LUMPAVEX-871519 format. One line per 3 residues: number of its first residue (from 1); for each residue x, y, z of N, C-alpha, C, O. Coordinates in steps of 0.2 Angstrom, whole numbers, padded with zeros to 4 digits, always signed. Example, Ala and Ser with C-alpha at 12.3 -4.5 7.8 and 13.67 -1.06 7.14 Angstrom:
BEGIN
1 = +0066:-0028:+0039:+0062:-0022:+0039:+0066:-0016:+0039:+0071:-0017:+0042 | +0064:-0011:+0035:+0068:-0005:+0036:+0064:+0000:+0039:+0067:+0006:+0040 .
//
This chain:
BEGIN
1 = -0066:-0206:+0061:-0066:-0208:+0054:-0068:-0202:+0049:-0065:-0201:+0044 | -0073:-0199:+0051:-0076:-0193:+0047:-0070:-0188:+0047:-0069:-0185:+0042 | -0067:-0187:+0053:-0062:-0181:+0053:-0056:-0183:+0048:-0053:-0179:+0045 .
4 = -0054:-0189:+0048:-0049:-0192:+0044:-0050:-0191:+0037:-0046:-0189:+0033 | -0057:-0193:+0035:-0059:-0192:+0028:-0059:-0185:+0026:-0057:-0183:+0020 | -0061:-0181:+0030:-0061:-0173:+0028:-0054:-0171:+0028:-0053:-0167:+0023 .
7 = -0050:-0173:+0032:-0043:-0171:+0031:-0040:-0173:+0025:-0036:-0170:+0021 | -0041:-0180:+0023:-0038:-0182:+0017:-0041:-0179:+0011:-0037:-0177:+0006 | -0048:-0177:+0011:-0051:-0174:+0006:-0048:-0167:+0005:-0047:-0165:-0001 .
10 = -0047:-0163:+0010:-0044:-0156:+0010:-0037:-0157:+0008:-0035:-0152:+0004 | -0033:-0161:+0010:-0026:-0162:+0008:-0026:-0163:+0000:-0022:-0160:-0003 | -0031:-0168:-0002:-0031:-0169:-0009:-0032:-0163:-0013:-0029:-0162:-0019 .
13 = -0037:-0159:-0011:-0039:-0154:-0015:-0034:-0148:-0015:-0033:-0145:-0021 | -0031:-0147:-0010:-0026:-0142:-0010:-0020:-0144:-0013:-0016:-0140:-0016 | -0018:-0151:-0013:-0013:-0153:-0017:-0014:-0152:-0025:-0009:-0150:-0028 .
16 = -0020:-0153:-0027:-0022:-0152:-0034:-0021:-0145:-0036:-0019:-0143:-0041 | -0024:-0140:-0031:-0024:-0133:-0032:-0017:-0130:-0032:-0015:-0125:-0035 | -0012:-0134:-0029:-0005:-0131:-0028:-0001:-0134:-0034:+0005:-0133:-0034 .
19 = -0004:-0137:-0039:+0001:-0140:-0044:-0001:-0136:-0051:-0006:-0137:-0054 | +0005:-0133:-0053:+0004:-0129:-0059:+0011:-0127:-0061:+0016:-0127:-0057 | +0012:-0125:-0067:+0019:-0123:-0069:+0019:-0115:-0068:+0014:-0112:-0069 .
22 = +0024:-0113:-0065:+0025:-0106:-0063:+0027:-0101:-0069:+0027:-0095:-0068 | +0029:-0104:-0075:+0032:-0100:-0080:+0028:-0102:-0087:+0026:-0108:-0087 | +0029:-0098:-0092:+0026:-0099:-0098:+0031:-0104:-0102:+0037:-0104:-0101 .
25 = +0028:-0108:-0106:+0033:-0112:-0110:+0036:-0108:-0116:+0033:-0103:-0118 | +0042:-0110:-0118:+0046:-0106:-0123:+0050:-0110:-0126:+0049:-0117:-0126 | +0055:-0108:-0130:+0060:-0111:-0134:+0063:-0117:-0130:+0065:-0122:-0132 .
28 = +0065:-0115:-0123:+0069:-0120:-0119:+0064:-0126:-0117:+0067:-0131:-0115 | +0058:-0126:-0118:+0053:-0131:-0117:+0052:-0133:-0109:+0051:-0139:-0108 | +0053:-0129:-0105:+0051:-0130:-0098:+0044:-0129:-0096:+0042:-0123:-0097 .
31 = +0041:-0134:-0094:+0033:-0133:-0093:+0031:-0138:-0088:+0025:-0140:-0087 | +0035:-0141:-0084:+0033:-0146:-0079:+0029:-0143:-0073:+0029:-0137:-0071 | +0024:-0147:-0071:+0019:-0145:-0066:+0023:-0145:-0059:+0026:-0150:-0058 .
34 = +0022:-0140:-0055:+0025:-0140:-0049:+0021:-0140:-0043:+0015:-0138:-0043 | +0023:-0143:-0037:+0019:-0143:-0031:+0021:-0137:-0027:+0027:-0136:-0025 | +0016:-0132:-0026:+0017:-0126:-0023:+0012:-0125:-0017:+0006:-0123:-0019 .
37 = +0014:-0127:-0011:+0009:-0127:-0006:+0009:-0120:-0002:+0004:-0117:-0001 | +0015:-0118:-0001:+0016:-0112:+0003:+0015:-0106:-0002:+0017:-0106:-0008 | +0012:-0100:+0001:+0010:-0095:-0003:+0016:-0091:-0005:+0021:-0090:-0001 .
40 = +0016:-0089:-0011:+0022:-0085:-0014:+0024:-0079:-0010:+0029:-0077:-0009 | +0018:-0075:-0008:+0020:-0069:-0004:+0023:-0071:+0003:+0028:-0067:+0005 | +0022:-0076:+0006:+0025:-0078:+0012:+0033:-0080:+0011:+0037:-0078:+0014 .
43 = +0034:-0084:+0005:+0041:-0085:+0004:+0045:-0079:+0002:+0051:-0079:+0004 | +0042:-0075:-0002:+0045:-0069:-0004:+0047:-0064:+0002:+0052:-0062:+0002 | +0042:-0064:+0007:+0044:-0060:+0013:+0050:-0063:+0017:+0054:-0059:+0019 .
46 = +0050:-0070:+0017:+0055:-0073:+0021:+0062:-0072:+0018:+0067:-0071:+0021 | +0061:-0073:+0011:+0068:-0072:+0007:+0070:-0065:+0007:+0076:-0064:+0008 | +0066:-0060:+0007:+0068:-0053:+0007:+0071:-0051:+0014:+0076:-0048:+0014 .
49 = +0068:-0054:+0019:+0071:-0053:+0026:+0078:-0056:+0026:+0083:-0053:+0029 | +0079:-0062:+0024:+0085:-0066:+0024:+0090:-0062:+0020:+0096:-0061:+0022 | +0088:-0059:+0014:+0093:-0056:+0010:+0095:-0049:+0013:+0101:-0047:+0013 .
52 = +0090:-0046:+0017:+0092:-0040:+0020:+0097:-0041:+0026:+0102:-0037:+0027 | +0096:-0047:+0029:+0101:-0049:+0034:+0108:-0050:+0031:+0113:-0048:+0034 | +0108:-0053:+0025:+0115:-0054:+0022:+0118:-0048:+0020:+0124:-0047:+0021 .
55 = +0114:-0043:+0018:+0117:-0036:+0016:+0120:-0033:+0022:+0125:-0030:+0022 | +0116:-0033:+0028:+0118:-0030:+0034:+0125:-0033:+0036:+0130:-0029:+0038 | +0125:-0040:+0036:+0131:-0043:+0038:+0137:-0041:+0034:+0143:-0040:+0036 .
58 = +0136:-0041:+0027:+0142:-0039:+0023:+0144:-0032:+0024:+0150:-0030:+0023 | +0139:-0027:+0025:+0141:-0020:+0026:+0145:-0020:+0033:+0150:-0016:+0033 | +0143:-0024:+0038:+0147:-0024:+0044:+0154:-0026:+0043:+0159:-0023:+0046 .
61 = +0155:-0031:+0039:+0162:-0033:+0037:+0165:-0029:+0032:+0171:-0031:+0030 | +0162:-0024:+0029:+0164:-0020:+0024:+0166:-0024:+0018:+0171:-0022:+0015 | +0162:-0028:+0016:+0163:-0033:+0010:+0158:-0032:+0005:+0158:-0035:+0000 .
64 = +0153:-0027:+0006:+0147:-0026:+0001:+0149:-0021:-0004:+0150:-0015:-0002 | +0149:-0023:-0010:+0149:-0018:-0016:+0156:-0014:-0015:+0155:-0008:-0016 | +0161:-0017:-0014:+0167:-0013:-0013:+0171:-0011:-0019:+0175:-0007:-0019 .
67 = +0170:-0015:-0024:+0173:-0014:-0031:+0168:-0011:-0036:+0164:-0015:-0038 | +0168:-0005:-0036:+0163:-0002:-0040:+0163:-0004:-0048:+0157:-0005:-0050 | +0169:-0005:-0051:+0169:-0008:-0058:+0165:-0014:-0058:+0162:-0016:-0063 .
70 = +0167:-0019:-0053:+0164:-0026:-0054:+0156:-0025:-0052:+0153:-0029:-0056 | +0154:-0021:-0048:+0147:-0020:-0046:+0143:-0018:-0052:+0138:-0020:-0054 | +0146:-0012:-0056:+0143:-0010:-0062:+0143:-0015:-0067:+0138:-0015:-0071 .
73 = +0148:-0019:-0068:+0148:-0024:-0073:+0143:-0029:-0071:+0139:-0031:-0076 | +0142:-0032:-0065:+0137:-0037:-0063:+0130:-0034:-0064:+0126:-0038:-0067 | +0129:-0028:-0062:+0123:-0025:-0062:+0120:-0024:-0070:+0115:-0025:-0072 .
76 = +0125:-0022:-0074:+0124:-0021:-0081:+0122:-0028:-0084:+0117:-0028:-0088 | +0125:-0033:-0083:+0124:-0039:-0086:+0117:-0042:-0083:+0113:-0044:-0087 | +0116:-0041:-0076:+0110:-0043:-0073:+0104:-0040:-0076:+0098:-0043:-0077 .
79 = +0104:-0033:-0077:+0099:-0029:-0079:+0097:-0031:-0086:+0091:-0031:-0088 | +0101:-0033:-0091:+0100:-0035:-0097:+0096:-0042:-0097:+0091:-0043:-0101 | +0098:-0046:-0092:+0094:-0053:-0091:+0087:-0051:-0088:+0082:-0054:-0091 .
82 = +0087:-0047:-0084:+0080:-0045:-0080:+0075:-0043:-0086:+0069:-0044:-0085 | +0078:-0039:-0090:+0074:-0036:-0096:+0070:-0041:-0100:+0065:-0040:-0103 | +0072:-0047:-0099:+0070:-0053:-0104:+0065:-0057:-0100:+0062:-0062:-0103 .
85 = +0064:-0056:-0093:+0060:-0061:-0089:+0053:-0062:-0091:+0050:-0067:-0089 | +0050:-0056:-0094:+0043:-0056:-0096:+0041:-0062:-0101:+0035:-0064:-0101 | +0046:-0064:-0104:+0045:-0070:-0109:+0042:-0076:-0105:+0038:-0080:-0107 .
88 = +0045:-0077:-0099:+0043:-0083:-0095:+0037:-0081:-0090:+0033:-0086:-0089 | +0037:-0075:-0088:+0032:-0074:-0083:+0031:-0066:-0083:+0036:-0063:-0080 | +0026:-0063:-0085:+0025:-0056:-0086:+0025:-0052:-0079:+0028:-0047:-0078 .
91 = +0023:-0056:-0074:+0023:-0053:-0067:+0030:-0051:-0064:+0031:-0047:-0060 | +0035:-0055:-0067:+0042:-0054:-0064:+0045:-0048:-0066:+0050:-0046:-0063 | +0042:-0045:-0071:+0045:-0038:-0074:+0044:-0033:-0068:+0048:-0029:-0067 .
94 = +0039:-0034:-0064:+0038:-0029:-0058:+0040:-0031:-0052:+0039:-0028:-0047 | +0044:-0037:-0051:+0047:-0039:-0045:+0052:-0033:-0043:+0055:-0029:-0047 | +0053:-0033:-0036:+0058:-0028:-0034:+0065:-0031:-0034:+0068:-0033:-0029 .
97 = +0068:-0031:-0040:+0074:-0034:-0042:+0080:-0030:-0038:+0079:-0024:-0037 | +0085:-0034:-0036:+0090:-0030:-0032:+0097:-0035:-0034:+0096:-0041:-0034 | +0102:-0031:-0036:+0108:-0035:-0037:+0114:-0032:-0033:+0115:-0026:-0033 .
100 = +0118:-0036:-0030:+0123:-0034:-0026:+0129:-0039:-0027:+0128:-0045:-0029 | +0135:-0037:-0025:+0141:-0041:-0025:+0145:-0040:-0019:+0146:-0035:-0016 | +0146:-0046:-0016:+0150:-0047:-0010:+0157:-0049:-0011:+0159:-0054:-0015 .
103 = +0162:-0046:-0008:+0169:-0048:-0009:+0170:-0054:-0005:+0170:-0054:+0002 | +0171:-0060:-0008:+0171:-0066:-0005:+0175:-0071:-0010:+0173:-0071:-0016 | +0179:-0075:-0008:+0183:-0079:-0012:+0179:-0085:-0015:+0182:-0088:-0020 .
106 = +0173:-0086:-0012:+0170:-0092:-0014:+0167:-0091:-0022:+0165:-0086:-0024 | +0167:-0097:-0025:+0164:-0097:-0032:+0156:-0098:-0031:+0154:-0104:-0031 | +0152:-0092:-0030:+0145:-0093:-0029:+0141:-0087:-0031:+0144:-0082:-0032 .
109 = +0135:-0089:-0032:+0130:-0083:-0034:+0123:-0086:-0033:+0122:-0093:-0033 | +0118:-0082:-0032:+0111:-0085:-0031:+0106:-0079:-0032:+0108:-0073:-0032 | +0100:-0081:-0034:+0095:-0077:-0034:+0089:-0079:-0030:+0086:-0085:-0031 .
112 = +0087:-0076:-0025:+0082:-0078:-0020:+0075:-0076:-0023:+0075:-0072:-0028 | +0070:-0080:-0020:+0063:-0078:-0023:+0062:-0071:-0023:+0063:-0068:-0018 | +0058:-0069:-0028:+0057:-0062:-0028:+0062:-0057:-0032:+0061:-0051:-0032 .
115 = +0068:-0060:-0034:+0073:-0057:-0038:+0078:-0053:-0034:+0081:-0048:-0036 | +0080:-0056:-0028:+0086:-0054:-0025:+0092:-0057:-0026:+0093:-0063:-0025 | +0097:-0054:-0030:+0103:-0057:-0033:+0109:-0055:-0029:+0110:-0050:-0027 .
118 = +0113:-0060:-0028:+0120:-0059:-0025:+0125:-0063:-0029:+0124:-0069:-0030 | +0130:-0060:-0030:+0136:-0063:-0034:+0142:-0062:-0029:+0144:-0056:-0027 | +0146:-0067:-0028:+0152:-0067:-0024:+0158:-0065:-0029:+0158:-0068:-0034 .
121 = +0162:-0061:-0027:+0168:-0059:-0031:+0172:-0065:-0034:+0175:-0064:-0039 | +0173:-0070:-0030:+0177:-0076:-0032:+0174:-0079:-0038:+0178:-0081:-0042 | +0168:-0078:-0039:+0165:-0081:-0045:+0168:-0077:-0052:+0168:-0080:-0057 .
124 = +0169:-0071:-0051:+0171:-0067:-0056:+0179:-0067:-0057:+0181:-0068:-0063 | +0182:-0067:-0051:+0189:-0066:-0052:+0193:-0073:-0053:+0198:-0074:-0057 | +0191:-0078:-0049:+0195:-0085:-0049:+0194:-0088:-0056:+0199:-0092:-0058 .
127 = +0189:-0087:-0060:+0189:-0091:-0066:+0189:-0086:-0072:+0189:-0087:-0078 | +0191:-0079:-0070:+0192:-0074:-0075:+0186:-0074:-0080:+0186:-0075:-0086 | +0180:-0074:-0077:+0174:-0075:-0081:+0172:-0069:-0086:+0173:-0063:-0085 .
130 = +0171:-0071:-0092:+0169:-0066:-0097:+0162:-0064:-0096:+0158:-0067:-0092 | +0160:-0058:-0099:+0153:-0056:-0099:+0148:-0062:-0101:+0142:-0062:-0098 | +0149:-0065:-0106:+0145:-0071:-0108:+0144:-0076:-0103:+0139:-0079:-0102 .
133 = +0150:-0078:-0100:+0150:-0083:-0094:+0146:-0080:-0088:+0142:-0084:-0085 | +0147:-0074:-0087:+0143:-0071:-0081:+0135:-0071:-0083:+0131:-0072:-0079 | +0134:-0070:-0089:+0127:-0070:-0092:+0124:-0077:-0091:+0118:-0077:-0089 .
136 = +0128:-0082:-0092:+0126:-0089:-0091:+0124:-0090:-0084:+0119:-0093:-0083 | +0129:-0089:-0079:+0128:-0091:-0073:+0122:-0087:-0069:+0118:-0089:-0065 | +0122:-0080:-0071:+0117:-0076:-0068:+0110:-0078:-0071:+0105:-0078:-0067 .
139 = +0110:-0079:-0077:+0104:-0081:-0080:+0101:-0088:-0077:+0095:-0089:-0076 | +0106:-0092:-0076:+0104:-0099:-0072:+0101:-0097:-0066:+0096:-0100:-0064 | +0104:-0093:-0062:+0101:-0091:-0055:+0094:-0088:-0055:+0090:-0089:-0052 .
142 = +0093:-0083:-0060:+0087:-0080:-0061:+0082:-0085:-0063:+0076:-0084:-0061 | +0084:-0090:-0067:+0079:-0095:-0069:+0076:-0099:-0063:+0070:-0100:-0063 | +0080:-0100:-0058:+0078:-0103:-0052:+0073:-0099:-0049:+0068:-0102:-0046 .
145 = +0074:-0092:-0049:+0069:-0088:-0045:+0062:-0088:-0049:+0057:-0088:-0047 | +0063:-0087:-0056:+0057:-0087:-0060:+0053:-0094:-0059:+0046:-0093:-0059 | +0056:-0099:-0059:+0053:-0106:-0058:+0050:-0107:-0051:+0047:-0112:-0049 .
148 = +0052:-0102:-0046:+0051:-0103:-0039:+0053:-0110:-0036:+0049:-0113:-0033 | +0059:-0112:-0038:+0061:-0118:-0035:+0062:-0118:-0028:+0061:-0123:-0025 | +0064:-0112:-0025:+0064:-0111:-0018:+0058:-0113:-0015:+0057:-0116:-0010 .
151 = +0052:-0110:-0017:+0046:-0111:-0014:+0044:-0118:-0015:+0040:-0121:-0011 | +0046:-0121:-0021:+0044:-0128:-0022:+0048:-0133:-0017:+0045:-0137:-0014 | +0054:-0131:-0016:+0058:-0135:-0011:+0055:-0135:-0004:+0054:-0140:+0000 .
154 = +0053:-0129:-0002:+0051:-0127:+0004:+0044:-0130:+0005:+0042:-0133:+0011 | +0040:-0131:+0000:+0033:-0134:+0000:+0034:-0141:+0001:+0030:-0144:+0005 | +0038:-0144:-0002:+0039:-0151:-0002:+0042:-0153:+0005:+0040:-0158:+0009 .
157 = +0047:-0149:+0008:+0049:-0150:+0015:+0044:-0149:+0020:+0044:-0153:+0025 | +0039:-0144:+0019:+0034:-0143:+0024:+0030:-0149:+0025:+0028:-0151:+0030 | +0028:-0152:+0019:+0024:-0158:+0019:+0027:-0164:+0023:+0025:-0168:+0027 .
160 = +0034:-0165:+0021:+0038:-0170:+0024:+0039:-0169:+0031:+0039:-0174:+0035 | +0039:-0163:+0033:+0040:-0161:+0040:+0034:-0162:+0045:+0034:-0164:+0050 | +0029:-0159:+0042:+0022:-0158:+0046:+0017:-0163:+0044:+0012:-0163:+0048 .
163 = +0017:-0166:+0038:+0013:-0171:+0036:+0006:-0169:+0034:+0004:-0163:+0033 | +0001:-0174:+0033:-0006:-0173:+0031:-0010:-0168:+0035:-0014:-0164:+0032 | -0009:-0168:+0042:-0013:-0164:+0046:-0011:-0157:+0044:-0016:-0153:+0044 .
166 = -0005:-0155:+0043:-0004:-0148:+0042:-0006:-0146:+0035:-0009:-0140:+0034 | -0006:-0151:+0030:-0008:-0150:+0023:-0016:-0148:+0023:-0018:-0144:+0020 | -0019:-0152:+0027:-0026:-0151:+0028:-0028:-0145:+0031:-0033:-0141:+0030 .
169 = -0024:-0143:+0036:-0025:-0137:+0040:-0024:-0131:+0035:-0028:-0126:+0036 | -0020:-0131:+0030:-0020:-0125:+0025:-0027:-0124:+0022:-0029:-0119:+0021 | -0030:-0130:+0020:-0036:-0130:+0017:-0042:-0127:+0021:-0047:-0124:+0019 .
172 = -0042:-0129:+0028:-0047:-0127:+0033:-0045:-0121:+0037:-0050:-0119:+0041 | -0039:-0119:+0036:-0038:-0113:+0040:-0036:-0114:+0047:-0037:-0110:+0052 | -0034:-0120:+0049:-0033:-0122:+0056:-0026:-0124:+0057:-0025:-0128:+0062 .
175 = -0021:-0121:+0054:-0014:-0124:+0054:-0011:-0121:+0061:-0007:-0125:+0064 | -0013:-0116:+0064:-0011:-0113:+0070:-0003:-0113:+0071:+0000:-0111:+0067 | -0001:-0116:+0077:+0006:-0116:+0079:+0010:-0120:+0073:+0016:-0118:+0073 .
178 = +0008:-0125:+0070:+0012:-0128:+0065:+0014:-0124:+0059:+0019:-0124:+0057 | +0009:-0119:+0057:+0011:-0115:+0052:+0016:-0110:+0054:+0020:-0108:+0050 | +0015:-0107:+0060:+0020:-0103:+0063:+0027:-0106:+0063:+0032:-0103:+0061 .
181 = +0027:-0112:+0065:+0034:-0116:+0066:+0037:-0117:+0059:+0043:-0116:+0058 | +0032:-0118:+0054:+0035:-0119:+0047:+0037:-0112:+0044:+0042:-0112:+0041 | +0034:-0107:+0046:+0036:-0100:+0043:+0043:-0099:+0046:+0047:-0096:+0042 .
184 = +0045:-0101:+0052:+0051:-0100:+0055:+0057:-0104:+0051:+0063:-0102:+0052 | +0055:-0109:+0047:+0060:-0113:+0044:+0062:-0110:+0037:+0066:-0112:+0034 | +0058:-0104:+0035:+0059:-0102:+0028:+0066:-0101:+0025:+0068:-0105:+0021 .
187 = +0069:-0096:+0028:+0076:-0095:+0025:+0081:-0100:+0026:+0085:-0102:+0022 | +0080:-0104:+0031:+0084:-0110:+0033:+0083:-0115:+0027:+0088:-0118:+0025 | +0077:-0116:+0026:+0076:-0121:+0021:+0078:-0119:+0014:+0081:-0123:+0010 .
190 = +0078:-0113:+0012:+0080:-0110:+0006:+0087:-0112:+0005:+0089:-0114:-0001 | +0091:-0110:+0010:+0099:-0111:+0009:+0101:-0118:+0010:+0106:-0120:+0008 | +0097:-0122:+0014:+0100:-0129:+0016:+0097:-0134:+0011:+0101:-0139:+0011 .
193 = +0092:-0133:+0008:+0089:-0138:+0003:+0092:-0137:-0004:+0090:-0132:-0007 | +0096:-0142:-0006:+0099:-0141:-0013:+0093:-0142:-0018:+0088:-0146:-0017 | +0094:-0139:-0024:+0090:-0140:-0029:+0090:-0147:-0032:+0096:-0150:-0032 .
196 = +0084:-0150:-0034:+0085:-0157:-0037:+0087:-0157:-0044:+0088:-0151:-0047 | +0089:-0163:-0046:+0091:-0163:-0053:+0087:-0160:-0058:+0089:-0157:-0063 | +0080:-0161:-0058:+0076:-0158:-0063:+0076:-0151:-0062:+0075:-0147:-0067 .
199 = +0076:-0148:-0056:+0076:-0141:-0055:+0082:-0138:-0059:+0082:-0133:-0062 | +0088:-0141:-0058:+0094:-0139:-0061:+0094:-0139:-0068:+0096:-0135:-0072 | +0091:-0144:-0071:+0090:-0145:-0078:+0086:-0139:-0081:+0087:-0136:-0086 .
202 = +0081:-0138:-0077:+0076:-0132:-0079:+0080:-0126:-0079:+0079:-0121:-0084 | +0084:-0124:-0074:+0087:-0118:-0073:+0093:-0118:-0079:+0094:-0112:-0081 | +0096:-0123:-0080:+0101:-0123:-0086:+0097:-0121:-0093:+0100:-0117:-0096 .
205 = +0091:-0124:-0094:+0088:-0123:-0100:+0085:-0116:-0101:+0087:-0112:-0105 | +0082:-0114:-0095:+0079:-0107:-0095:+0084:-0102:-0095:+0084:-0096:-0098 | +0089:-0103:-0091:+0095:-0098:-0090:+0099:-0097:-0097:+0101:-0092:-0099 .
208 = +0099:-0103:-0101:+0103:-0102:-0107:+0098:-0098:-0112:+0101:-0094:-0116 | +0092:-0099:-0112:+0087:-0095:-0116:+0087:-0088:-0114:+0088:-0083:-0118 | +0087:-0087:-0108:+0087:-0080:-0105:+0093:-0076:-0107:+0093:-0070:-0109 .
211 = +0099:-0079:-0106:+0106:-0076:-0108:+0106:-0075:-0116:+0108:-0070:-0118 | +0103:-0080:-0120:+0103:-0079:-0127:+0099:-0073:-0129:+0101:-0069:-0133 | +0093:-0072:-0126:+0089:-0066:-0127:+0092:-0060:-0125:+0090:-0055:-0128 .
214 = +0096:-0060:-0120:+0099:-0054:-0118:+0106:-0052:-0122:+0109:-0047:-0121 | +0107:-0057:-0127:+0113:-0055:-0131:+0120:-0058:-0129:+0125:-0056:-0130 | +0119:-0064:-0125:+0125:-0067:-0122:+0126:-0074:-0126:+0121:-0078:-0126 .
217 = +0132:-0075:-0128:+0133:-0081:-0132:+0131:-0088:-0128:+0134:-0089:-0123 | +0127:-0092:-0130:+0125:-0098:-0127:+0130:-0103:-0126:+0130:-0107:-0121 | +0135:-0103:-0130:+0141:-0107:-0130:+0145:-0106:-0123:+0149:-0110:-0121 .
220 = +0144:-0100:-0120:+0148:-0098:-0114:+0146:-0102:-0108:+0150:-0103:-0104 | +0140:-0105:-0109:+0138:-0109:-0103:+0142:-0116:-0102:+0144:-0118:-0097 | +0144:-0118:-0108:+0149:-0124:-0108:+0156:-0122:-0105:+0158:-0126:-0101 .
223 = +0159:-0117:-0108:+0165:-0115:-0105:+0165:-0113:-0098:+0170:-0114:-0094 | +0159:-0110:-0096:+0158:-0108:-0088:+0159:-0115:-0084:+0163:-0115:-0079 | +0155:-0120:-0086:+0155:-0126:-0082:+0162:-0129:-0082:+0164:-0132:-0077 .
226 = +0165:-0129:-0088:+0172:-0132:-0088:+0177:-0128:-0084:+0181:-0131:-0080 | +0176:-0122:-0083:+0181:-0118:-0079:+0179:-0119:-0072:+0183:-0120:-0067 | +0173:-0120:-0070:+0170:-0121:-0063:+0173:-0128:-0061:+0176:-0129:-0055 .
229 = +0172:-0133:-0065:+0175:-0139:-0063:+0182:-0140:-0062:+0185:-0143:-0058 | +0186:-0136:-0066:+0193:-0136:-0066:+0195:-0133:-0059:+0201:-0134:-0057 | +0191:-0129:-0056:+0193:-0126:-0049:+0192:-0131:-0044:+0194:-0129:-0038 .
232 = +0190:-0137:-0045:+0188:-0141:-0039:+0194:-0143:-0035:+0193:-0143:-0029 | +0199:-0145:-0038:+0205:-0148:-0035:+0203:-0153:-0029:+0206:-0153:-0024 | +0199:-0158:-0032:+0197:-0163:-0027:+0191:-0162:-0023:+0188:-0167:-0021 .
235 = +0189:-0156:-0022:+0183:-0154:-0018:+0179:-0149:-0022:+0182:-0144:-0025 | +0173:-0150:-0023:+0169:-0145:-0027:+0168:-0139:-0024:+0168:-0138:-0018 | +0169:-0133:-0029:+0168:-0126:-0026:+0161:-0126:-0023:+0157:-0130:-0024 .
238 = +0160:-0121:-0019:+0153:-0120:-0016:+0148:-0120:-0021:+0143:-0123:-0020 | +0149:-0116:-0026:+0144:-0116:-0032:+0142:-0123:-0034:+0136:-0124:-0035 | +0147:-0127:-0035:+0145:-0134:-0038:+0143:-0139:-0033:+0141:-0144:-0034 .
241 = +0143:-0137:-0026:+0140:-0141:-0021:+0133:-0143:-0022:+0131:-0148:-0020 | +0129:-0138:-0025:+0122:-0139:-0026:+0121:-0138:-0033:+0115:-0139:-0035 | +0126:-0137:-0038:+0125:-0137:-0045:+0130:-0141:-0048:+0135:-0139:-0051 .
244 = +0129:-0148:-0048:+0133:-0153:-0050:+0135:-0152:-0058:+0130:-0153:-0062 | +0141:-0151:-0059:+0143:-0151:-0066:+0145:-0158:-0069:+0148:-0162:-0065 | +0143:-0160:-0074:+0144:-0167:-0077:+0144:-0167:-0084:+0142:-0162:-0088 .
247 = +0147:-0172:-0087:+0147:-0173:-0094:+0140:-0173:-0097:+0139:-0170:-0103 | +0135:-0176:-0094:+0128:-0175:-0096:+0126:-0168:-0096:+0122:-0166:-0101 | +0127:-0164:-0091:+0125:-0158:-0091:+0128:-0154:-0097:+0124:-0150:-0100 .
250 = +0134:-0154:-0098:+0137:-0151:-0103:+0135:-0153:-0110:+0134:-0149:-0115 | +0133:-0159:-0111:+0130:-0162:-0117:+0123:-0159:-0118:+0122:-0157:-0124 | +0120:-0158:-0113:+0113:-0155:-0113:+0113:-0148:-0115:+0109:-0146:-0119 .
253 = +0118:-0144:-0113:+0119:-0137:-0114:+0121:-0137:-0122:+0119:-0132:-0125 | +0125:-0141:-0124:+0128:-0141:-0131:+0122:-0142:-0136:+0121:-0140:-0141 | +0117:-0147:-0133:+0112:-0149:-0137:+0107:-0143:-0138:+0103:-0142:-0143 .
256 = +0106:-0139:-0133:+0101:-0134:-0133:+0103:-0128:-0136:+0099:-0124:-0139 | +0110:-0127:-0136:+0113:-0120:-0139:+0110:-0119:-0146:+0109:-0113:-0147 | +0110:-0124:-0150:+0108:-0122:-0157:+0100:-0119:-0157:+0099:-0115:-0162 .
259 = +0096:-0122:-0153:+0089:-0120:-0152:+0089:-0112:-0150:+0084:-0109:-0153 | +0093:-0110:-0146:+0092:-0103:-0143:+0097:-0098:-0147:+0097:-0092:-0146 | +0102:-0101:-0151:+0106:-0097:-0155:+0103:-0091:-0159:+0105:-0086:-0159 .
262 = +0097:-0093:-0163:+0094:-0088:-0166:+0092:-0082:-0162:+0092:-0076:-0164 | +0090:-0083:-0156:+0088:-0078:-0151:+0094:-0073:-0150:+0094:-0067:-0149 | +0100:-0077:-0149:+0106:-0073:-0148:+0108:-0069:-0154:+0110:-0063:-0153 .
265 = +0108:-0072:-0160:+0109:-0068:-0166:+0105:-0062:-0167:+0107:-0057:-0168 | +0098:-0063:-0165:+0093:-0058:-0166:+0095:-0052:-0161:+0094:-0046:-0162 | +0097:-0054:-0155:+0098:-0049:-0149:+0104:-0045:-0151:+0104:-0039:-0150 .
268 = +0109:-0048:-0154:+0115:-0045:-0156:+0114:-0040:-0162:+0117:-0035:-0162 | +0109:-0042:-0166:+0108:-0038:-0172:+0104:-0031:-0170:+0105:-0026:-0174 | +0101:-0031:-0164:+0098:-0025:-0162:+0102:-0020:-0159:+0100:-0014:-0159 .
271 = +0108:-0022:-0157:+0113:-0018:-0154:+0117:-0013:-0159:+0121:-0009:-0157 .
//
């Protein structure tokens, strides 16, 4: 009984310690407290390894950064967005950001924990995306990384998979083989676990603000989702399989646009 009580107490303490918002509050109003059990350094390492493997595979297939004009365009837009991340979290300014483009017909893009961005060429070509629209979608993905939604999903999955004993083990330093097993799940969990609705709403809000601060028209987020939805043809594109577009989502973006438009106007005035 004493052991059980100690385990519950340890689990309770680490649960409290692992609950905090990863980003500063701003115009977009994102400040939800998050459950973060797994260390950020571990998640970043796993993500970096997975990203490196993705690059190697694309290089082998000769699909990595094959269109210089597109790569320069995507990197230029991404760099303008990255320049604004300090508003939400100053430490992200010093992340080892990386931006690449893979020749792939899928409509998809992602930003892994720690700032590893990948844009698939289909996202640019199939919807004839404008710079403003690319700013919206890349901003959305960067927001996921800033909010550490990947680590949050992985932390939740860890507790569901390994339970109270593993949670207490983190507090007492006795996780042993269970921790090793969990670490092996890292990149698999990142790609297989879809973002929750609240995480998507947060990425929409922060991404819109990030894009506006970088000088991209916030109204483009609406046209982006409309174009993406039009590509469905009965089955959602890869990007929309975990990023559901809906009337509610578009309505939320339209409602937020006026709040961030002054940031867009100010950014444009500086140019």
